[in-house]
DSSP file (Angstrom, degrees, kcal/mol; ACC not computed):
  #  RESIDUE AA STRUCTURE BP1 BP2  ACC     N-H-->O    O-->H-N    N-H-->O    O-->H-N    TCO  KAPPA ALPHA  PHI   PSI    X-CA   Y-CA   Z-CA
    1    1 A M              0   0    0      0, 0.0     2,-0.2     0, 0.0     0, 0.0   0.000 360.0 360.0 360.0 135.2    0.0    0.0    0.0
    2    2 A S        -     0   0    0      1,-0.1     0, 0.0     2,-0.1     0, 0.0  -0.590 360.0-148.9 -87.7 146.7    1.3    3.4   -0.9
    3    3 A N        +     0   0    0     -2,-0.2    -1,-0.1     2,-0.1     0, 0.0   0.450  65.5 113.3 -89.3  -1.8    1.4    6.4    1.4
    4    4 A K  S    S-     0   0    0      1,-0.1    -2,-0.1     0, 0.0     2,-0.1  -0.498  73.9-115.5 -70.6 136.0    0.9    8.8   -1.4
    5    5 A P        -     0   0    0      0, 0.0    -1,-0.1     0, 0.0    -2,-0.1  -0.393  29.9-112.8 -69.3 150.3   -2.4   10.6   -1.3
    6    6 A K        -     0   0    0      1,-0.1    40,-0.1    -2,-0.1     2,-0.1  -0.515  33.9-100.3 -76.6 148.0   -4.9    9.9   -4.0
    7    7 A P        +     0   0    0      0, 0.0    40,-2.0     0, 0.0     2,-0.3  -0.441  56.0 178.0 -59.6 145.7   -5.8   12.7   -6.4
    8    8 A S  E     -a   47   0A   0     38,-0.2     2,-0.3    -2,-0.1    40,-0.2  -0.950  22.1-163.4-150.2 167.5   -9.2   14.1   -5.3
    9    9 A A  E     -a   48   0A   0     38,-1.4    40,-2.7    -2,-0.3     2,-0.4  -0.981  14.7-136.7-150.3 158.1  -11.8   16.8   -6.0
   10   10 A V  E     -a   49   0A   0     -2,-0.3     2,-0.4    38,-0.2    40,-0.2  -0.979  16.6-168.9-118.9 131.7  -14.7   18.4   -4.3
   11   11 A I  E     -a   50   0A   0     38,-3.0    40,-3.2    -2,-0.4     2,-0.5  -0.983  12.1-147.2-119.9 129.0  -18.0   19.0   -6.1
   12   12 A F  E     +a   51   0A   0     -2,-0.4     2,-0.3    38,-0.2    40,-0.2  -0.828  26.8 177.5 -93.6 132.7  -20.7   21.2   -4.6
   13   13 A A  E     -a   52   0A   0     38,-2.5    40,-1.8    -2,-0.5     3,-0.3  -0.981  39.4-146.1-139.7 146.6  -24.2   20.1   -5.5
   14   14 A K  S    S+     0   0    0     -2,-0.3     2,-0.6     1,-0.3    -1,-0.1   0.852 105.5  37.3 -73.7 -36.7  -27.8   21.0   -4.8
   15   15 A N     >  +     0   0    0      1,-0.2     4,-1.8     2,-0.0    -1,-0.3  -0.815  69.8 177.4-119.6  89.0  -28.9   17.4   -4.9
   16   16 A V  H  > S+     0   0    0     -2,-0.6     4,-2.7    -3,-0.3     5,-0.2   0.905  79.0  54.2 -59.6 -45.8  -26.1   15.4   -3.4
   17   17 A A  H  > S+     0   0    0      1,-0.2     4,-2.3     2,-0.2    -1,-0.2   0.880 108.3  49.2 -59.6 -40.3  -27.9   12.0   -3.7
   18   18 A Q  H  > S+     0   0    0      2,-0.2     4,-1.8     1,-0.2    -1,-0.2   0.901 112.7  46.5 -67.3 -41.6  -28.4   12.5   -7.4
   19   19 A V  H  X S+     0   0    0     -4,-1.8     4,-2.2     2,-0.2     5,-0.2   0.901 112.0  51.2 -68.0 -41.1  -24.8   13.4   -8.1
   20   20 A V  H  X S+     0   0    0     -4,-2.7     4,-2.6     1,-0.2     5,-0.2   0.932 108.4  51.8 -60.4 -46.0  -23.5   10.5   -6.0
   21   21 A K  H  X S+     0   0    0     -4,-2.3     4,-1.9    -5,-0.2    -1,-0.2   0.891 108.8  52.2 -58.3 -40.7  -25.8    8.1   -7.9
   22   22 A F  H  X S+     0   0    0     -4,-1.8     4,-3.0     1,-0.2     5,-0.3   0.952 112.8  42.4 -60.4 -51.9  -24.3    9.4  -11.2
   23   23 A Y  H  X S+     0   0    0     -4,-2.2     4,-1.6     1,-0.2     6,-1.3   0.830 111.0  56.0 -70.3 -31.1  -20.7    8.9  -10.2
   24   24 A E  H  < S+     0   0    0     -4,-2.6     4,-0.5     4,-0.2    -1,-0.2   0.919 117.0  36.7 -61.9 -42.0  -21.4    5.5   -8.6
   25   25 A G  H  < S+     0   0    0     -4,-1.9    -2,-0.2    -5,-0.2    -3,-0.2   0.925 122.8  38.7 -77.8 -46.7  -22.8    4.4  -12.0
   26   26 A V  H  < S+     0   0    0     -4,-3.0    -3,-0.2    -5,-0.2    -2,-0.1   0.898 131.7  23.9 -75.9 -42.0  -20.6    6.1  -14.5
   27   27 A L  S  < S-     0   0    0     -4,-1.6    -1,-0.2    -5,-0.3    -3,-0.2   0.318  98.9-122.7-108.9   7.5  -17.2    5.7  -12.7
   28   28 A S        +     0   0    0     -4,-0.5    -4,-0.2     1,-0.2     2,-0.2   0.870  52.9 165.0  52.8  41.2  -18.0    2.7  -10.5
   29   29 A M        -     0   0    0     -6,-1.3     2,-0.4    -9,-0.1    14,-0.2  -0.555  26.5-140.9 -86.5 154.7  -17.1    4.6   -7.4
   30   30 A S  E     -B   42   0A   0     12,-2.7    12,-2.5    -2,-0.2     2,-0.4  -0.901  17.9-112.2-118.0 145.0  -18.1    3.4   -3.9
   31   31 A I  E     +B   41   0A   0     -2,-0.4    10,-0.2    10,-0.2     3,-0.1  -0.603  37.3 167.4 -73.3 128.4  -19.3    5.4   -0.9
   32   32 A V  E     +     0   0A   0      8,-2.8     2,-0.3    -2,-0.4     9,-0.2   0.519  65.1  16.7-117.1 -12.9  -16.7    5.3    1.8
   33   33 A H  E     -B   40   0A   0      7,-1.2     7,-2.7     2,-0.0     2,-0.4  -0.960  59.6-169.0-159.9 140.1  -18.1    8.0    4.2
   34   34 A T  E     +B   39   0A   0     -2,-0.3     5,-0.2     5,-0.2    -3,-0.0  -0.995  10.1 165.8-134.1 143.4  -21.3    9.9    4.7
   35   35 A D  E >   -B   38   0A   0      3,-2.5     3,-0.6    -2,-0.4    -2,-0.0  -0.898  53.0 -97.7-138.8 165.6  -22.3   12.9    6.7
   36   36 A P  T 3  S+     0   0    0      0, 0.0     3,-0.1     0, 0.0    -2,-0.0   0.805 123.6  34.5 -58.4 -28.2  -25.4   15.0    6.6
   37   37 A D  T 3  S+     0   0    0      1,-0.2    15,-3.0    14,-0.1     2,-0.3   0.475 124.0  21.2-109.7  -1.9  -23.7   17.6    4.4
   38   38 A H  E <   -BC  35  51A   0     -3,-0.6    -3,-2.5    13,-0.2     2,-0.4  -0.995  51.8-152.0-160.7 159.1  -21.3   15.5    2.2
   39   39 A I  E     -BC  34  50A   0     11,-2.3    11,-3.0    -2,-0.3     2,-0.5  -0.998  16.0-144.7-132.9 137.0  -20.5   12.0    0.8
   40   40 A V  E     -BC  33  49A   0     -7,-2.7    -8,-2.8    -2,-0.4    -7,-1.2  -0.897  14.6-166.3-106.0 128.2  -17.1   10.7    0.0
   41   41 A L  E     -BC  31  48A   0      7,-3.5     7,-2.6    -2,-0.5     2,-0.4  -0.857   4.5-163.8-111.4 148.2  -16.7    8.4   -3.0
   42   42 A N  E     +BC  30  47A   0    -12,-2.5   -12,-2.7    -2,-0.3     2,-0.3  -0.976  13.6 174.5-132.9 144.1  -13.6    6.3   -3.8
   43   43 A S        -     0   0    0      3,-2.5     3,-0.1    -2,-0.4   -14,-0.1  -0.764  54.3 -88.1-127.2-177.7  -12.2    4.4   -6.7
   44   44 A E  S    S+     0   0    0     -2,-0.3     3,-0.1     1,-0.2   -15,-0.0   0.859 124.6  19.0 -59.8 -34.9   -8.9    2.7   -7.0
   45   45 A D  S    S+     0   0    0      1,-0.1     2,-0.3   -39,-0.1    -1,-0.2   0.413 122.2  45.1-118.3   0.2   -7.1    5.9   -8.2
   46   46 A F        -     0   0    0    -40,-0.1    -3,-2.5    -3,-0.1     2,-0.4  -0.994  53.3-152.7-151.1 149.0   -9.4    8.8   -7.2
   47   47 A Q  E     -aC   8  42A   0    -40,-2.0   -38,-1.4    -2,-0.3     2,-0.4  -0.985  14.2-168.8-124.9 138.3  -11.4   10.2   -4.3
   48   48 A L  E     -aC   9  41A   0     -7,-2.6    -7,-3.5    -2,-0.4     2,-0.6  -0.991   7.8-158.8-130.6 128.9  -14.4   12.5   -4.8
   49   49 A V  E     -aC  10  40A   0    -40,-2.7   -38,-3.0    -2,-0.4     2,-0.7  -0.937   4.7-161.1-108.3 121.1  -16.2   14.5   -2.2
   50   50 A I  E     -aC  11  39A   0    -11,-3.0   -11,-2.3    -2,-0.6     2,-0.4  -0.911  16.8-171.6-101.4 116.8  -19.8   15.6   -3.0
   51   51 A H  E     -aC  12  38A   0    -40,-3.2   -38,-2.5    -2,-0.7   -13,-0.2  -0.902  24.5-114.6-116.2 135.9  -20.7   18.5   -0.7
   52   52 A A  E     -a   13   0A   0    -15,-3.0   -38,-0.2    -2,-0.4     3,-0.1  -0.388  39.2-103.4 -64.3 141.7  -24.1   20.0   -0.3
   53   53 A V        -     0   0    0    -40,-1.8    -1,-0.1     1,-0.1   -37,-0.1  -0.517  44.4-109.6 -64.2 126.1  -24.3   23.7   -1.4
   54   54 A P              0   0    0      0, 0.0    -1,-0.1     0, 0.0    -3,-0.0  -0.314 360.0 360.0 -59.9 140.6  -24.3   25.8    1.8
   55   55 A K              0   0    0     -3,-0.1    -2,-0.1     0, 0.0    -3,-0.0   0.439 360.0 360.0 -92.3 360.0  -27.7   27.4    2.4
């Protein structure tokens, strides 16, 4: 296992669940963490954080 961090990105979305569903299907990413305001998705080479748009 490498100690190098994975490339990652943060996406702000109005509908977090819909965006997560898209990336799970299109890029075969898996949910690794959930909180009320964000969800973290992981693939072998990339991490993606989908964050709710602040109100």
